[in-house]
Kinemage of the C-alpha trace (Angstrom):
@kinemage 1
@onewidth
@group {chain A} dominant
@subgroup {mainchain}
@vectorlist {calphas} color= white
{ca met a 1} P -15.887 -2.493 -25.576
{ca pro a 2} L -13.460 -0.672 -23.476
{ca thr a 3} L -13.368 -1.157 -19.998
{ca lys a 4} L -13.708 2.083 -18.482
{ca asp a 5} L -12.972 3.024 -14.583
{ca pro a 6} L -15.932 5.077 -13.089
{ca arg a 7} L -13.253 7.263 -10.926
{ca ile a 8} L -11.951 8.757 -14.346
{ca asp a 9} L -15.720 9.628 -15.357
{ca asp a 10} L -16.024 11.313 -12.041
{ca tyr a 11} L -12.379 13.077 -12.522
{ca ile a 12} L -13.166 14.424 -16.000
{ca glu a 13} L -16.918 15.852 -14.573
{ca lys a 14} L -15.018 17.509 -11.845
{ca ala a 15} L -12.462 19.016 -14.255
{ca ala a 16} L -12.889 22.762 -15.438
{ca pro a 17} L -15.394 23.013 -18.289
{ca phe a 18} L -12.260 23.826 -20.664
{ca ala a 19} L -10.368 20.501 -19.763
{ca gln a 20} L -13.638 18.007 -20.413
{ca pro a 21} L -13.420 17.577 -24.056
{ca ile a 22} L -9.329 17.539 -23.843
{ca leu a 23} L -9.332 14.671 -21.238
{ca thr a 24} L -12.300 12.736 -23.050
{ca arg a 25} L -10.663 12.994 -26.656
{ca phe a 26} L -7.368 11.701 -25.103
{ca arg a 27} L -9.037 9.145 -23.160
{ca lys a 28} L -10.748 7.842 -26.419
{ca leu a 29} L -7.577 7.871 -28.343
{ca val a 30} L -5.705 5.805 -25.862
{ca his a 31} L -8.651 3.017 -25.978
{ca lys a 32} L -8.508 3.183 -29.721
{ca gly a 33} L -4.824 2.830 -29.880
{ca cys a 34} L -4.527 0.205 -27.255
{ca pro a 35} L -7.821 -1.699 -26.816
{ca asp a 36} L -6.699 -3.710 -24.041
{ca val a 37} L -5.882 -0.766 -21.873
{ca val a 38} L -6.769 -0.740 -18.125
{ca glu a 39} L -7.908 2.489 -16.564
{ca thr a 40} L -6.979 3.266 -13.194
{ca ile a 41} L -6.204 6.277 -10.775
{ca lys a 42} L -2.669 6.947 -9.507
{ca trp a 43} L -1.080 9.734 -7.915
{ca gly a 44} L -4.728 11.372 -7.836
{ca met a 45} L -4.760 11.573 -11.724
{ca pro a 46} L -6.355 9.284 -14.453
{ca ser a 47} L -3.783 6.645 -15.584
{ca phe a 48} L -3.666 3.812 -18.149
{ca glu a 49} L -1.999 0.654 -17.690
{ca tyr a 50} L -0.802 -1.991 -20.466
{ca lys a 51} L 1.408 -4.758 -19.524
{ca gly a 52} L 2.488 -2.337 -17.019
{ca pro a 53} L 2.656 1.590 -16.558
{ca phe a 54} L 1.532 3.189 -19.893
{ca cys a 55} L 0.376 6.673 -19.945
{ca ser a 56} L -1.443 9.399 -17.602
{ca met a 57} L -3.600 12.664 -18.170
{ca ala a 58} L -4.226 15.250 -15.706
{ca ala a 59} L -6.077 18.695 -15.405
{ca phe a 60} L -5.174 21.498 -13.624
{ca lys a 61} L -6.747 25.037 -13.172
{ca gln a 62} L -5.617 26.393 -16.425
{ca his a 63} L -4.314 23.254 -18.524
{ca cys a 64} L -4.175 19.852 -19.196
{ca ala a 65} L -1.039 17.460 -19.349
{ca phe a 66} L -0.334 14.199 -20.896
{ca gly a 67} L 2.425 11.908 -20.188
{ca phe a 68} L 3.910 8.424 -21.653
{ca trp a 69} L 5.714 6.362 -18.887
{ca lys a 70} L 8.351 5.591 -21.781
{ca ala a 71} L 8.499 8.797 -23.493
{ca ala a 72} L 12.225 8.641 -23.466
{ca leu a 73} L 12.065 5.466 -25.732
{ca leu a 74} L 9.652 6.747 -27.990
{ca ala a 75} L 11.007 6.776 -31.528
{ca asp a 76} L 11.012 10.511 -31.929
{ca ala a 77} L 12.430 10.963 -28.574
{ca gln a 78} L 14.461 14.288 -28.480
{ca pro a 79} L 16.773 15.254 -25.505
{ca gly a 80} L 15.782 17.799 -22.869
{ca glu a 81} L 12.310 17.060 -22.623
{ca ala a 82} L 11.004 18.014 -18.716
{ca ser a 83} L 10.109 15.020 -16.608
{ca asp a 84} L 8.344 14.650 -13.402
{ca thr a 85} L 9.169 12.437 -10.567
{ca thr a 86} L 7.318 9.655 -11.596
{ca gly a 87} L 9.699 9.017 -14.560
{ca met a 88} L 6.794 10.245 -17.208
{ca asn a 89} L 7.619 13.091 -19.731
{ca trp a 90} L 4.789 15.432 -19.917
{ca gly a 91} L 4.402 16.420 -23.735
{ca ala a 92} L 5.150 13.620 -25.639
{ca pro a 93} L 8.611 14.550 -27.607
{ca gly a 94} L 9.147 14.411 -31.224
{ca arg a 95} L 7.618 15.049 -34.840
{ca asp a 96} L 3.978 15.011 -33.459
{ca pro a 97} L 4.754 16.433 -29.925
{ca ile a 98} L 1.608 16.793 -27.739
{ca pro a 99} L 2.658 20.265 -25.966
{ca ala a 100} L 3.547 20.285 -22.002
{ca lys a 101} L 0.387 22.468 -21.498
{ca val a 102} L -2.712 21.895 -23.423
{ca thr a 103} L -5.646 24.712 -22.990
{ca ser a 104} L -7.718 23.458 -25.869
{ca asn a 105} L -8.189 20.618 -28.343
{ca asp a 106} L -6.587 22.940 -30.872
{ca asp a 107} L -3.229 22.676 -28.841
{ca leu a 108} L -3.257 18.994 -29.673
{ca pro a 109} L -1.870 17.473 -32.906
{ca ser a 110} L -4.121 15.430 -34.975
{ca asp a 111} L -5.725 12.147 -33.794
{ca ala a 112} L -3.608 10.198 -36.001
{ca ala a 113} L -0.349 11.790 -34.648
{ca ile a 114} L -1.388 11.088 -31.103
{ca leu a 115} L -2.776 7.176 -32.206
{ca arg a 116} L 0.973 6.921 -33.417
{ca leu a 117} L 2.383 7.885 -30.003
{ca ile a 118} L 0.014 5.520 -28.341
{ca lys a 119} L 0.843 2.395 -30.547
{ca lys a 120} L 4.603 3.187 -30.412
{ca ala a 121} L 4.239 3.302 -26.383
{ca ala a 122} L 2.260 -0.095 -26.624
{ca lys a 123} L 4.607 -1.830 -28.712
{ca leu a 124} L 7.686 -0.978 -26.055
{ca asn a 125} L 5.618 -2.773 -23.303
{ca asp a 126} L 4.413 -5.485 -25.791
{ca asp a 127} L 8.519 -5.846 -26.189
{ca gly a 128} L 9.266 -5.793 -22.685
{ca ile a 129} L 11.566 -2.753 -23.153
{ca gln a 130} L 12.396 -1.064 -20.083
{ca val a 131} L 13.783 2.617 -19.637
{ca pro a 132} L 17.189 2.573 -18.727
{ca val a 133} L 17.924 3.852 -15.027
{ca glu a 134} L 20.999 5.986 -14.689
{ca lys a 135} L 22.452 5.971 -11.017
{ca ala a 136} L 23.758 9.355 -10.247
{ca lys a 137} L 27.493 8.771 -8.992
{ca arg a 138} L 27.843 10.437 -5.576
{ca lys a 139} L 31.240 12.048 -5.208
{ca pro a 140} L 33.338 10.611 -2.251
{ca leu a 141} L 33.595 12.893 0.946
{ca pro a 142} L 36.898 13.869 1.715
{ca val a 143} L 38.630 12.127 4.643
{ca pro a 144} L 38.687 14.454 7.552
{ca ala a 145} L 42.487 14.938 8.556
{ca asp a 146} L 42.071 14.067 12.135
{ca phe a 147} L 40.197 11.050 11.446
{ca ala a 148} L 43.078 10.132 8.630
{ca ala a 149} L 45.635 10.795 11.336
{ca ala a 150} L 44.061 8.470 13.974
{ca leu a 151} L 43.343 5.593 11.655
{ca lys a 152} L 47.183 5.847 10.682
{ca lys a 153} L 48.120 5.295 14.596
{ca thr a 154} L 45.880 2.122 14.690
{ca lys a 155} L 47.474 -1.065 12.803
{ca gly a 156} L 45.286 -2.366 9.938
{ca ala a 157} L 42.618 0.823 10.402
{ca thr a 158} L 43.879 2.627 7.436
{ca ala a 159} L 43.983 -0.600 5.247
{ca asn a 160} L 40.720 -1.708 6.374
{ca phe a 161} L 39.132 1.780 5.929
{ca glu a 162} L 40.397 1.875 2.150
{ca lys a 163} L 38.725 -1.417 1.502
{ca phe a 164} L 35.516 -0.495 2.784
{ca pro a 165} L 32.846 0.378 0.024
{ca pro a 166} L 31.863 3.924 -0.788
{ca ser a 167} L 28.630 3.805 1.232
{ca his a 168} L 30.601 2.639 4.231
{ca lys a 169} L 33.101 5.306 4.190
{ca arg a 170} L 30.700 7.870 3.671
{ca glu a 171} L 28.588 6.516 6.874
{ca tyr a 172} L 31.657 7.161 9.032
{ca ile a 173} L 33.032 10.503 7.537
{ca gln a 174} L 29.149 11.794 8.166
{ca trp a 175} L 29.233 10.591 11.744
{ca ile a 176} L 32.266 12.343 12.331
{ca thr a 177} L 31.776 15.611 10.600
{ca glu a 178} L 28.089 16.016 11.659
{ca ala a 179} L 29.154 16.247 15.319
{ca lys a 180} L 28.216 19.365 16.888
{ca arg a 181} L 30.651 19.339 19.909
{ca asp a 182} L 34.433 18.628 19.854
{ca glu a 183} L 34.289 16.061 22.330
{ca thr a 184} L 31.593 14.159 20.599
{ca arg a 185} L 33.835 14.445 17.269
{ca leu a 186} L 36.638 13.015 19.430
{ca lys a 187} L 34.493 10.246 20.702
{ca his a 188} L 33.272 9.339 17.411
{ca ile a 189} L 36.473 9.256 15.529
{ca ala a 190} L 37.825 6.934 18.443
{ca thr a 191} L 34.818 4.511 18.076
{ca ala a 192} L 35.400 4.929 14.358
{ca val a 193} L 38.952 3.876 14.529
{ca glu a 194} L 38.254 0.959 16.793
{ca trp a 195} L 35.769 -0.532 14.800
{ca thr a 196} L 37.435 0.213 11.309
{ca ala a 197} L 40.227 -1.739 12.743
{ca glu a 198} L 38.225 -4.561 13.294
{ca gly a 199} L 36.922 -4.631 10.012
{ca lys a 200} L 33.446 -3.503 11.111
{ca ser a 201} L 31.335 -0.959 9.274
{ca arg a 202} L 29.542 2.072 10.943
{ca asn a 203} L 26.198 0.293 11.487
{ca trp a 204} L 27.498 -3.165 12.119
{ca lys a 205} L 25.479 -3.697 15.124
{ca tyr a 206} L 22.167 -3.582 12.809
{ca gln a 207} L 23.495 -6.022 10.203
{ca lys a 208} L 22.611 -9.620 10.063
């Protein structure tokens, strides 16, 4: 027998009448396709875990939505699917897609199609495959002319600044450019040059 979380029962009971049969159907299929799944509530919505995050479902005022945590890695995944901040794709992509907005059971593909997606998602977790994380590269900030000129006047300051990692350079540049008064900016530049010449980062006092 599947293990069910009573909070999800309560969630479905409180959902709009149109949503209740949709949520009930998807929940039943998740358990059928992945018998060892564990129910829980995350981010205020019913979620299912199986060797890590697995899938979720949610009911809104006029539609329901379903998301697979590793939707991007499902065999039929297609580019351009919208994702939310949790990293889940709402509306599983591919040959048998689950629409982003489901208003009735008629909007869903067949049980067999949904089960295929569930089983593929379960295998990804079985195999320990992770979704690759792409870190957005931040463009380096331009060095203010007055700061660059001040660095050149102090021996070793420019060379040390160039050796700093991008994050340390950014901290100094932002500290200078965000000064609201001219006198404050000049003080920041003077201090930045002094610390840079000593090979210190902007927040060296707080580093162990």
